[in-house]
Residue frames as qw, qx, qy, qz and C-alpha x, y, z in Angstrom:
[[0.348, 0.665, -0.521, 0.407, 122.38, 12.46, 141.60],
 [0.724, -0.272, -0.569, 0.279, 123.97, 10.44, 144.54],
 [0.459, -0.888, -0.028, -0.028, 124.33, 11.89, 147.98],
 [0.246, 0.770, -0.517, 0.282, 127.81, 13.23, 148.92],
 [0.847, -0.123, -0.443, 0.267, 130.14, 10.81, 150.67],
 [0.543, -0.789, -0.016, 0.288, 132.15, 11.80, 153.76],
 [0.616, -0.117, 0.320, 0.711, 135.20, 12.02, 151.52],
 [0.256, 0.633, 0.436, 0.586, 133.33, 14.26, 149.16],
 [0.304, -0.929, -0.173, -0.123, 132.51, 16.64, 152.14],
 [0.678, -0.551, 0.128, 0.469, 136.06, 16.49, 153.34],
 [0.518, 0.194, 0.387, 0.738, 137.39, 17.48, 149.83],
 [0.032, 0.811, 0.353, 0.466, 134.88, 20.44, 149.70],
 [0.533, -0.833, -0.082, 0.126, 136.03, 21.48, 153.17],
 [0.680, -0.230, 0.248, 0.651, 139.67, 21.30, 151.98],
 [0.325, 0.516, 0.408, 0.679, 138.81, 23.59, 149.11],
 [0.234, -0.895, -0.262, -0.273, 136.95, 26.04, 151.30],
 [0.650, -0.669, 0.029, 0.360, 139.94, 26.14, 153.69],
 [0.629, 0.112, 0.320, 0.700, 142.37, 26.63, 150.85],
 [0.121, 0.749, 0.316, 0.570, 140.36, 29.69, 149.77],
 [0.426, -0.889, -0.146, -0.080, 140.32, 31.07, 153.25],
 [0.666, -0.602, 0.195, 0.394, 144.03, 30.63, 153.76],
 [0.709, 0.539, 0.222, 0.397, 145.14, 31.65, 150.26],
 [0.183, 0.870, -0.099, 0.447, 146.47, 34.97, 151.46],
 [0.687, -0.692, 0.222, -0.005, 148.29, 33.62, 154.60],
 [0.404, 0.691, -0.591, 0.103, 151.97, 33.72, 154.05],
 [0.165, -0.432, 0.838, -0.289, 153.65, 30.48, 155.28],
 [0.821, 0.139, 0.414, -0.367, 150.84, 28.08, 154.37],
 [0.106, -0.432, 0.814, 0.375, 152.59, 25.25, 152.44],
 [0.361, -0.048, -0.828, -0.425, 149.80, 22.81, 151.71],
 [0.595, -0.068, 0.401, -0.693, 146.41, 21.52, 152.82],
 [0.341, 0.121, -0.889, -0.280, 145.31, 17.88, 152.75],
 [0.788, -0.250, -0.072, -0.558, 142.70, 15.49, 153.79],
 [0.298, 0.278, -0.884, 0.228, 143.61, 12.62, 156.29],
 [0.521, -0.370, -0.770, 0.003, 142.28, 10.40, 158.97],
 [0.357, -0.714, 0.037, -0.601, 140.46, 12.03, 161.83],
 [0.149, -0.456, 0.732, -0.483, 140.90, 11.25, 165.49],
 [0.706, 0.059, 0.551, -0.442, 137.84, 9.11, 165.62],
 [0.338, -0.048, 0.870, 0.356, 138.04, 5.94, 163.36],
 [0.307, 0.569, 0.730, 0.222, 136.02, 6.46, 160.07],
 [0.065, 0.949, 0.222, -0.213, 136.20, 10.22, 160.19],
 [0.597, 0.504, 0.064, 0.621, 138.33, 12.72, 158.20],
 [0.333, -0.795, -0.103, 0.497, 140.41, 15.76, 159.30],
 [0.481, 0.844, -0.069, 0.226, 142.13, 18.59, 157.38],
 [0.739, -0.398, 0.056, 0.540, 145.87, 18.85, 157.69],
 [0.294, 0.947, -0.020, 0.127, 147.73, 22.12, 157.09],
 [0.780, -0.058, -0.016, 0.622, 151.38, 22.34, 156.64],
 [0.030, 0.992, 0.030, 0.117, 152.88, 25.74, 157.58],
 [0.610, 0.504, -0.334, 0.512, 156.42, 27.14, 157.67],
 [0.220, 0.207, -0.574, 0.761, 156.34, 28.62, 161.19],
 [0.133, -0.456, -0.755, 0.452, 154.21, 29.23, 164.37],
 [0.103, 0.342, 0.005, -0.934, 153.24, 32.66, 163.13],
 [0.424, 0.048, -0.613, -0.666, 151.41, 31.11, 160.15],
 [0.280, -0.250, -0.920, 0.114, 149.91, 28.39, 162.43],
 [0.007, 0.322, 0.510, -0.798, 148.15, 31.12, 164.41],
 [0.361, 0.257, -0.220, -0.869, 146.07, 32.03, 161.32],
 [0.368, -0.012, -0.871, -0.325, 144.69, 28.54, 160.84],
 [0.636, -0.356, 0.093, -0.678, 141.25, 27.82, 162.40],
 [0.373, -0.251, 0.848, -0.280, 140.63, 24.81, 164.66],
 [0.493, 0.334, 0.803, -0.028, 137.87, 23.48, 162.43],
 [0.211, 0.295, -0.414, -0.835, 136.35, 23.97, 158.99],
 [0.671, 0.017, -0.395, -0.628, 132.84, 22.75, 157.98],
 [0.875, -0.348, 0.090, -0.324, 132.66, 20.51, 160.94],
 [0.902, 0.177, -0.278, 0.280, 136.08, 18.86, 160.38],
 [0.584, -0.736, 0.113, 0.324, 138.99, 19.22, 162.76],
 [0.519, 0.805, -0.208, 0.198, 141.98, 21.04, 161.43],
 [0.824, -0.436, 0.086, 0.351, 145.52, 19.73, 162.40],
 [0.245, 0.942, -0.230, 0.019, 148.39, 22.04, 161.93],
 [0.877, -0.169, 0.097, 0.440, 152.01, 20.75, 161.26],
 [0.019, -0.933, 0.288, 0.216, 154.86, 23.25, 161.50],
 [0.930, 0.198, 0.187, 0.245, 157.15, 21.82, 158.79],
 [0.439, -0.498, 0.277, 0.695, 159.53, 24.70, 158.21],
 [0.294, 0.639, -0.287, -0.650, 160.32, 26.39, 154.91],
 [0.771, 0.259, 0.579, 0.060, 159.39, 24.38, 151.78],
 [0.221, 0.705, -0.360, -0.569, 161.26, 24.89, 148.56],
 [0.896, 0.415, -0.007, -0.159, 161.51, 23.07, 145.25],
 [0.780, -0.297, 0.400, 0.378, 164.50, 20.99, 144.23]]
């Protein structure tokens, strides 16, 4: 089996963070995006308010976590 790529590791970290935040009210979504350093990845967490943001860690599995307060999200 081939070695995990950096993207594979980022997706695994996304899943780990999603599990850790599953009970936090106000977490709207978690994604993988570009990190601060070119060629790296970061996890992005969309939350509804600053209270939810306080529950999000600064890093997960060695990846930076960036929090965006986006407000309440609802379906159309």
